[in-house]
C-alpha positions as CSV (number, residue, x, y, z in Angstrom):
1,M,-11.6,92.2,-39.3
2,R,-12.5,89.0,-38.9
3,E,-11.2,86.7,-36.4
4,E,-9.2,83.4,-38.0
5,A,-10.5,80.4,-37.7
6,T,-9.4,77.6,-35.0
7,D,-9.6,74.6,-36.3
8,P,-10.3,73.5,-40.2
9,V,-13.8,72.7,-41.1
10,P,-14.6,69.6,-42.9
11,A,-14.7,69.6,-46.4
12,D,-18.2,68.1,-46.1
13,V,-19.6,70.7,-44.2
14,E,-17.7,73.6,-46.2
15,A,-19.2,71.6,-49.7
16,E,-23.4,72.2,-47.9
17,A,-22.3,75.9,-47.3
18,K,-21.3,76.3,-50.1
19,A,-24.3,75.0,-52.4
20,F,-26.9,76.2,-49.5
21,I,-26.0,79.6,-49.9
22,Y,-25.8,79.8,-53.8
23,F,-28.6,77.4,-54.1
24,K,-30.5,80.4,-51.4
25,E,-29.4,82.9,-53.2
26,S,-29.9,82.2,-57.3
27,T,-31.2,78.6,-57.4
28,N,-27.1,77.7,-58.1
29,R,-27.6,80.0,-61.2
30,L,-24.8,82.3,-62.8
31,D,-27.0,84.3,-64.3
32,A,-29.3,85.1,-62.0
33,V,-30.4,88.3,-61.1
34,N,-32.4,89.7,-58.4
35,S,-35.2,92.4,-58.7
36,I,-32.6,95.3,-57.5
37,G,-30.1,94.0,-59.9
38,C,-27.8,91.7,-58.1
39,I,-25.9,89.2,-59.7
40,G,-24.3,85.9,-59.9
41,L,-24.3,82.7,-57.7
42,G,-23.7,84.7,-54.7
43,Q,-25.5,87.4,-55.6
44,D,-23.5,90.0,-56.2
45,C,-24.8,93.9,-55.7
46,N,-21.6,95.9,-56.4
47,G,-21.1,95.5,-59.5
48,Q,-17.7,94.2,-58.9
49,L,-18.1,90.6,-60.6
50,V,-19.0,92.2,-63.6
51,K,-15.8,93.4,-63.5
52,D,-14.1,90.6,-62.5
53,C,-15.8,88.1,-64.8
54,P,-17.1,89.9,-67.4
55,E,-18.3,86.5,-68.8
56,W,-20.1,85.9,-65.6
57,R,-22.8,84.8,-66.9
58,T,-21.9,81.8,-68.6
59,D,-18.0,81.4,-66.4
60,R,-18.5,78.9,-63.8
61,A,-14.9,78.5,-62.7
62,C,-14.8,82.8,-62.7
63,Q,-17.9,82.9,-60.6
64,E,-16.6,79.7,-58.1
65,A,-12.9,82.0,-57.7
66,Y,-14.9,85.2,-56.8
67,W,-17.1,83.8,-54.2
68,E,-14.5,81.9,-53.2
69,R,-12.5,85.6,-52.5
70,Y,-14.8,86.8,-51.0
71,V,-15.6,84.1,-48.5
72,L,-12.9,83.9,-47.7
73,N,-11.8,87.8,-47.3
74,R,-15.6,88.5,-45.4
75,Y,-15.8,85.0,-43.3
76,G,-13.0,82.7,-44.1
77,T,-15.3,80.1,-44.2
78,W,-18.4,78.7,-46.1
79,A,-19.5,77.5,-42.6
80,E,-19.6,81.0,-41.1
81,A,-21.0,82.5,-44.6
82,K,-23.5,80.3,-43.7
83,A,-23.6,81.3,-40.2
84,F,-24.4,84.7,-40.4
85,W,-26.0,83.6,-43.0
86,Q,-29.3,82.3,-41.0
87,A,-28.2,85.3,-38.8
88,R,-31.0,87.3,-37.7
89,V,-29.2,90.7,-37.4
90,P,-30.1,94.2,-37.0
91,I,-30.2,96.8,-40.1
92,N,-31.3,100.4,-40.5
93,G,-33.2,99.4,-37.2
94,S,-34.9,96.2,-38.4
95,D,-33.7,92.8,-37.1
96,V,-33.5,90.9,-40.8
97,G,-31.4,87.7,-41.8
98,H,-30.8,86.5,-44.7
99,W,-27.7,89.0,-45.8
100,W,-23.6,87.6,-46.3
């Protein structure tokens, strides 16, 4: 479970972090699909985006709401999500990054 943020993150920092993730994950394309089938602005790989946003290819408002919930629930802030994305973390014995 994530720790609660102690100080609010400035809006411009949050906006930059969100833009960074969207660009790195999908080049800011709603309809992006990667080589393993992850989709959308933030590259959902578990199929939940399709369930929550049936028109995900064209519905920016739905995707924005979906990713906002994801970020707040998992990281607390977009800035923390960006920091995690940039971190090198061990997965299956390999030091990897760019996962969020």
